[in-house]
N, C-alpha and C positions, 0 to 999 in steps of 0.2 A: 436453194439452188444459188451459186455465185451468179452475178451480175453478166459476167461474160458468156456462162453458159446460155443464159435465158436470150441473150443477143444473137449467139452462135444459132441457136436453136430458129430463133424469129425469124432471121436473116435468111435460114434454109428454106423456111416455108414460102417466103417471099420470093426466092429465086425459082424455086420449084412452082411460082405461079397459081400456086392455090385459091380458088374463089370460093364463094360461096356455093353450096352443093356439092362440092368435090367429093370423091370417093378416095378416102385414104386407107392404106392397109397395113398391117401391123403384122407380127407372128409372136408365138407362144413358147419359142424354145426356152426361155427361161420360165415358165409355167408360172406359179404362184410368186416369183420372184421378178416378174417383168416390171419396169419402172419406165419404158420409153414412151409408152401410150400414154401416161399421165403427162409425162412432160411435154409430147408435142401437142397435145389437145390443149393444156393448160395456156400455151402461147399463140394457139388458134384463137383461143377467148379473147385474149389479152387484142390481139391484132382484130377482133370485130366480127370474124369469120361465123358465119350460120349458116345451118341446114346442111351440114357434113353428114355423109355417110361413111361410117367406117365398116371395113372388110377385115375384121382380125381373125387370125386361123382358131384362136379360142381366147376365152374369156374366164380369167379365174377370181377368188376372192379379194386379191390384191387389187381388182378394178374397179372396187367400190368408190375410190376415187374419181371415176369418171361420171357417177350419178349427177354431181353438179352441171356437167355440160350437158348431159339430156334434160335435165330440168330448164335449163336457159336457153334451151334451141340451139346450142353450139352444134351440136349431134341429134339427129332427127331420125336414123336410120342405122340400122345394124345388119351386116351380113356374117355371119360367124358359123363354125362346125361344132362348137362345143360352148355352154357357159353355165356357171355354177356361182352361189355366193349371192352377197347382198345384191349387185348388178342385176342379175338372173332375177331375185325376187322383184326389184325395183320394176324391172320388164313385165313382170307377171301383173305388178299393180297396176300397169298402165301408164305409166312416165313415156313411152314412146306413141306419137302419134300413128307411126307405121310399123305393121308386125314384123318384128324381127325373123330373118329368112334362116332356118338352121339347117344349112348344108352338111353332106358328109365330107369329110377331107378330099377325096376322089372326086365328088362333083364339083367343090371350091378351085381345084385345080384347073378341071375341066373348063369351067366357066371361064376362069381367068383368060387361061391359054386360048379359048376359043373368042374371046373378045364379048361374051355375052355379060360378064362382069368386069368392064375397064376399070382400071386403076390409074387416077391422076397423079397419085404420089403414094409411092412405096417407102415406109420408113423402117429401117431394117435394122433391129438391135444387133450389133456387129461386138462381140466379144474380142477380136483383133483385127486390124487392119494394118497392112505391112505397107512397104517403103512405094510398091508399087501400086498400093488403092485395093490390093484384094483382100476380100472380107472371109475371116474363119471362126467357126466357133469351136476350134481344138485348143486354143491358148488364151490366155488372158486371166485377169482377176476374175471375169464372169463367165468363163469357159462352158459352155453348154451343151457342146456336140453338135454333129450335122445340123446345119440350118436347112434343111429340108421344104419346108413350106415356104420360107422367104426366098428359096431358087425361083422357084414359080414366079412371085411378085416381081423379083428383080429381072426377070427375062423379057415380063411383059408389060411390066408400068409405064406411063409414058415418062415419069421423072423417078429416080431413085435416090434417096437418101440414106448414108449409113452413118447409125448413132454410135458411137464407141467411147469405150472409156479406157483403150490399150493400142498404143502405137507401136509398132516394132520394124525390125528390119527387114524381117522374112515369116512367114508364117508355114508350119508342117503340113496342113491340108487346105487345100483353096477351096472354099465354099461356094463363093461368090466372083467371077472376076470381076477383076477392075474396069474392063469395057463394058461392065452392064452398072457401074456405078457412077452417078452424076455430082455427088457431093459428098464430102466426109465432114462430120461435125463431132468433134471432140465434148465430153460432158464429163461430171466428175462419177458418176455411176450409172450404169445402163439397168443395175437389177442386182439381186441376190441371187446367186446361183445355187445357194446351199437351200431355195425353196423348191430347187425342179424336183427332187422327191417328195411331193405332197401330195395330200389327199388318198385316193386308194393306192398309189404308187409307194406309200411310205408308212402302210400297214402290213404286220405279220399276219398270216392268215389263221383263222380260228380253227379248233379241232375238228369243226364239222369241215371248215375249207380241206383242210388235209385229207377228210376220207372221200371230199367230193375229188379232188387232185389226185387220190391212188385211183381211185374208180376211173378216171377220165384217162388216166395213163394205161391202163388195163382194156378200156376201151379202143384207145389208140392201137395197142398193140395186138389187138385181132382185127382189125380193120384192113390188113392187108396194104397200106400204106406207109406201114413203117420198116423201110427197105432202104438200102445204100441210095443216095440222093435225095432223101426224105427232105421236104420243104415245110418249114413251122414258123407259126408265129402265136404269140401270146398278147391276149389285151393287158390293160394297166390296172385291174383288178386284182385283190390280194390273193384270192381265190385262183385266178387266172393264171398269177405268176407261181402259184404253187405248184402247178402242172409241169412246167419245167422242170424242177425239183425231184418231183416223181417220176419224169419220164426218163431222166438222165440214166438212172440204174439197169432200165429197160436197154436203152442202146447199147450201152456198155456190155452187158449180158449178152447181146445178139450180135457184137462186132460192126454195129452198124455206125457208117459217117454219112450225117446230113450233107446236102448241098448247101444250103444256108438257113440261119434264123432271120426273120426280117422285122420288120416295123418299126414300133418304137422299143428301143434296144434296151433292157434292164441287167442287172450286175448277173442274174440268174442264166441269162443266154450267155453272157461273156462267159459266166463260168464254163457252159457248155463247150463252147467255141475254144476256149483254152485246154480244156480238157481232149480235144482233139474230137469230139461228136459233131461239129460242123465244119466245113472247110472256109466259110466265111460268115459275115453280118451283112446284112442290106437295112440300112440305119435312116430313116426318115428323123427322127429325133430321138434325144436321149433321154430317158425317163428316170435315170440318178446318176450318182457322179462316178460310180464303177464304168458305166457305159460311156460317160465324158471321157474318163481317161482311157480309156480301151481306144476310141476312135483317135485321140491324139497319137497313142503308141504303136499302131498295129494297122499294115498296111490293106490285110484281107477284111479289116472293118471300115467297109465303103457307105458313104453317105449317097443317099438317093433322093431326088424332088419328089414333092408331094405329086407331081404329073407322072413320074416315073412309078411312083408306087401303086396310085390306086386310081390313076384318070378311067373313067368307064371309056373313054373314047381311045385309049391306048389297047390294043389287043395284047400286048407284050407287056402290060405293068404285071408288078411282083405279085399284087393282089390276085392276078389270074394265074399265076405260077404255084400258088401255096397247095400243098396236101391238106395239112391240117391247119385251123385257127380256132384258138381257145378264145370264147367271147363270155363275158358277162350279161347280167340282166337286171332291170330295176323291177320289172314284171313278162311274165311270157304266157300267153294264153294257150286253148286248146289247138289251135292250128299253127302253133310255135312261132306266132308273130311275138317281135319283142319290143319292149319299150325300155330304152335307155335316156330319155328326154326329159320326164317328169317322174317327181314321187307319187305314191297313190294319194297323197293330198292335193295333189296338183300342182306343187313348186316344181320351177325348170330347174334340174339339178346336172344337166348335161347337154347329150346332144349325140350322135350319131358319130362324131369323131370317123374314126377308119371303119366302124362297126359294119354298117350295111354293106361299105364296097367290098370288106373282105369275106363277108357271108355270101355275097353274090359271086365272089371269085374264086374262093376255096372248094376244094374236092369235099371236105368234110369240115363243116364249122359245126363247133359243138358248144353250147352254152352251159356254161357252169354257174351253178347258183343255188345257195341255202332255201329251204322251202319257206323261210321267216326271215325277214330282218327287222329290229324293231317293233317286233310282236305282231308286224303285219304280212299276210301271206303273199309270197311273190308269183305264185301261181294261181292266175285269174281267169275269171269267165270274160271281162271286157277289160282291156288296156285301158289308162288312162290316154296314154300317147302312143302312136303307132311310129316306131324307127326302122325295123329291121322287118321284112315282109318273111311269114314264115315258110313260104315255100323255097328260102335260100337256107332253112338251117337243117341240118343232119340230124343231130341228137340233143336232149337235155341232160345233165345228169346233176344230181342233187345228192344228199347224204343219206336219203332212203333209197334210192335206186335210179336207176336209168330209162328215159322213154326216148325210143327212136323213130322217128318220121316215118310214116308209113311206106313214103317213097322210096326207102333204103331197104327192101326186103333182103339182101344180100348180107348188110350190116347188122340186121336182127338175126338171122341165122346164124351168123359168125358169133355175135354175143351170147345166143342160147346156149350153141356147141360149146362155148368157154366156161359156161356158168355162171355168169355175169346177173346182177341180180335186176332182170328188165321189169318196168312196171308200165301200165297205161299211165298215160296224162291226167285221166282222172282220178286213177288210186292215188298219184303222187297230190292232184289238188286237194283230195280229202284231207291228205294227211296233213296238207299246208294250212287248211281251216278255210272257214268261210270269209271272204271278203268282207271288208268293211266299205260304206258309202263310197261310188266314184267321187274322184277328187276331180273329175272333168267341170269346169267352169261352165256357164251358160250366156255369160256376156261378151263385150266386145273381144276380136279375135288380135291377141298381142305376140303370137307366133306362129309360125309354119314350119312342119317338119317338112323336108323336101328329100325326094330320093337322090341317087347320085346322080339321076339323068337328069335331075331338075323339077320332076313334077311334085305336086302337093300330095303327101301321104297322109297327112293330119293337123289339126291346128289346136293350138291352148289358147285360152279363152281365160277371160276375169272371171272368176268365181261370181 
């Protein structure tokens, strides 16, 4: 990093009056391409700051570079909605004294807005800053789409620092107004937008995934919810995204135009929108570059803050307006409880993100998953970690059939009438195979899985 850049970030930290023990927030719209967090924390270390609490909206493999800051005591606490990769493995190994708090996206937004999670300084990776000081994710070499998670931070943090690699005269879409920004710092690069479509968002569905997507589309078609004004969201998994492709022909055949598709927007949803199947898109983050371009070009592709998207304290949040939500699962049990936080061997591989928020809000939340992954069953007797309570789930779709929650008798009847392959959970679990030994650790608590309202659902422990 050039010396002038180092001095600029360092000066911004000092101007923000960051002290030992401060809470610093970051956002993940560049996903596995983010480099702002590393740059800021490196200068915090140089300044001798210690015992920092970081509150990023998510953490990815690229954040392996943060591990030395955890080991050296620069960072001693983390609150986030999702974490995966080497940093998550270091947390599971016990590198932090305090357990990581794993919120949902809506839970994080509500905690920040209410003051339960006060932010001393928010560092916003801003792909573009215009002459007036407005921030946008629509343009620039690191364009990433809407800055929905950072919008909440910027509105409520004590001090807001925009970190950018692109200044321009004007931006086409303002995500964060200049009035909410205290400082703008220019750096050589805030990250690599080419890494936005990473992990599950960068994979094509398997043959089993395509079967699951087709069954899911058929279930939605008989649910009574596929009608004009339909409101829809998919998760970030390859199978979940395939459902959008499978649903499009059914909407065309019926002449249905949905009100909006929502959430983390993907190219699949952009295609449906441009084909006239939805009147608009409600976007908290772009999951790929097709969605980034759509946000820059189309006025009906709307940004929303994480608070507007999923705060449990907002009765009008988009999550509570959804008809159908497509979800993934690392594990699911007979009570339809879902784990998307840990692998069956106990490794931390994610977190709720918007999973629990949308499951609680949508009329019909559907979990889509193959029976097995990497030779391990995904339908289990006991979860490795609870992320989303089963009482909020409507149905489970696998390549071998569909299990519908017993609280949905009308959906069961409609699916039976349509000849869909309904099975009991136990029948599907037997097909999935026996579960290996539980990956639950017995040692010190290293992370806590929180509900959208902030209470502890489960704990992750050292083995």
